[in-house]
Every structure is written in structure tokens, then in C-alpha cells.
C-alpha positions as CSV (number, residue, x, y, z in Angstrom):
1,M,-13.6,-12.7,-34.4
2,A,-13.4,-12.3,-30.4
3,D,-11.8,-9.4,-28.8
4,N,-8.4,-9.8,-27.4
5,V,-9.1,-8.8,-23.7
6,I,-5.6,-8.6,-22.3
7,K,-4.4,-6.8,-25.5
8,T,-7.0,-4.2,-24.9
9,K,-6.8,-4.1,-21.2
10,S,-2.9,-3.8,-21.2
11,F,-2.7,-1.1,-24.0
12,N,-5.6,1.0,-21.9
13,F,-3.5,0.4,-18.8
14,A,-0.3,1.8,-20.5
15,L,-2.4,4.8,-21.5
16,R,-3.2,5.4,-17.9
17,I,0.5,4.9,-16.7
18,V,1.5,7.5,-19.5
19,K,-1.0,10.0,-17.8
20,L,-0.1,9.1,-14.4
21,F,3.7,9.7,-15.2
22,Q,3.0,13.1,-16.7
23,F,0.9,14.0,-13.6
24,L,3.7,12.8,-11.1
25,N,6.3,14.7,-13.0
26,Q,4.2,18.0,-13.4
27,E,2.2,18.2,-10.4
28,K,4.2,16.3,-7.8
29,K,7.7,16.9,-9.2
30,E,8.4,13.2,-8.6
31,F,11.0,11.9,-11.3
32,V,12.5,8.7,-10.2
33,L,9.8,6.5,-9.1
34,S,7.6,7.6,-11.8
35,K,10.2,6.8,-14.6
36,Q,10.5,3.1,-13.1
37,L,6.4,3.1,-13.0
38,L,6.5,4.3,-16.8
39,R,8.9,1.6,-17.9
40,S,7.3,-1.5,-16.2
41,G,3.7,0.0,-16.7
42,T,3.9,0.2,-20.4
43,S,6.0,-2.8,-21.2
44,I,2.9,-5.0,-20.1
45,G,1.3,-4.1,-23.2
46,A,4.4,-4.2,-25.5
47,L,5.3,-7.9,-24.0
48,V,1.4,-9.0,-24.6
49,R,1.9,-7.8,-28.4
50,E,5.2,-9.5,-28.5
51,S,3.6,-12.7,-27.3
52,E,1.2,-12.7,-30.2
53,Q,4.3,-13.7,-32.3
54,A,5.7,-16.3,-30.3
55,E,7.3,-19.1,-32.2
56,S,6.0,-21.8,-30.0
57,K,3.6,-22.7,-27.1
58,K,6.6,-22.7,-24.9
59,D,7.8,-19.3,-26.1
60,F,4.2,-18.0,-25.6
61,I,4.0,-18.9,-22.1
62,H,7.6,-17.7,-21.5
63,K,6.7,-14.2,-22.9
64,L,3.5,-14.0,-20.7
65,A,5.6,-14.9,-17.7
66,I,7.8,-12.1,-18.4
67,T,4.7,-9.9,-18.6
68,Q,3.6,-11.2,-15.6
69,K,6.7,-10.1,-13.9
70,E,6.5,-6.7,-15.2
71,A,2.9,-6.4,-13.9
72,N,4.4,-7.5,-10.4
73,E,6.8,-4.8,-10.6
74,T,4.3,-2.1,-11.6
75,D,2.2,-3.1,-8.7
76,Y,5.2,-2.6,-6.5
77,W,6.0,0.9,-8.0
78,L,2.1,1.9,-7.4
79,E,2.2,0.5,-3.8
80,L,5.5,2.6,-3.1
81,L,4.1,5.8,-4.7
82,F,0.8,5.3,-2.6
83,Q,2.8,4.5,0.6
84,S,5.2,7.4,0.1
85,D,2.1,9.8,-0.4
86,Y,2.6,10.6,-4.0
87,L,-0.7,9.1,-4.7
88,N,-3.8,9.4,-2.7
89,E,-6.2,6.5,-1.8
90,T,-8.7,7.2,-4.6
91,Q,-5.8,7.4,-7.3
92,F,-4.1,4.3,-5.8
93,K,-7.3,2.2,-5.6
94,S,-8.6,3.0,-9.1
95,I,-5.2,1.9,-11.0
96,K,-4.4,-1.0,-8.5
97,S,-7.8,-2.6,-9.6
98,D,-6.4,-2.6,-12.9
99,I,-3.1,-4.2,-12.4
100,V,-4.9,-6.9,-10.2
101,E,-7.3,-7.6,-13.0
102,I,-4.4,-7.7,-15.6
103,N,-2.3,-10.0,-13.3
104,K,-5.4,-12.3,-13.0
105,I,-5.8,-12.6,-16.7
106,L,-2.2,-13.3,-17.6
107,A,-2.3,-16.1,-14.8
108,S,-5.3,-17.5,-16.3
109,I,-3.9,-17.4,-19.9
110,I,-0.8,-19.0,-18.7
111,I,-2.6,-21.9,-16.9
112,T,-4.9,-22.5,-19.8
113,T,-2.3,-22.6,-22.3
114,K,-0.2,-25.1,-20.2
115,Q,-3.1,-27.3,-19.8
116,N,-3.9,-27.3,-23.5
């Protein structure tokens, strides 16, 4: 059985988001933006899991489209945290590369599913 790459990557990303949320709360005393990031960043993996139980191909695509929206929102919060100096460049680039990769995988899955 093949590994489910998006499932693994989205779960690992959610763990990173939880740890980043803890860091922002404890070290930076930032509570509002980090909470938004926590919600959108952890929902990506949850929605990927939900898509596994889709009732149809159309439902599967719809669930992944919602996942893509959450990933884009997460990207927004990360950018905002970086631009407002809560994240340094190294921290930002590290996690930014993860969300870019997740977005590319999601787009690929959606395109491939639509074509089949």
C-alpha cells in the first residue's frame, strides 16, 4: 500500500503549527494572530482526513477545495506574522516552504481527480 503523502504532510504540518502557536503564545506573547493560524493550520489535516470519507468524486474535490482555502488562509497568517516581526526570516521560510508544498500537492490531486 502506497503512503498517503498529503495525509502525512498535512499532519506533520499541523504539529508544526501547534508548536509555533505555543512559541508565539509563550515567547512572543501574541494571542490573536496565532489563534487564527492554529485554527486554519490544523484544519488542513483534518479536512484531508475528512476527504477520505467523501461520498462521491465531486464531494472529494469539494472537500479538497475547502482544504486548499484553509491552506491559503494559513499562508496569509504566516505572512502577516512574519511582516509584523513575530517570526524571523529563518522561521518564516522554513514553515512557508511546507505550506507551499502542501498547496502544490492539493492542486495536483484536485486536477488529477477532475481529469479521471
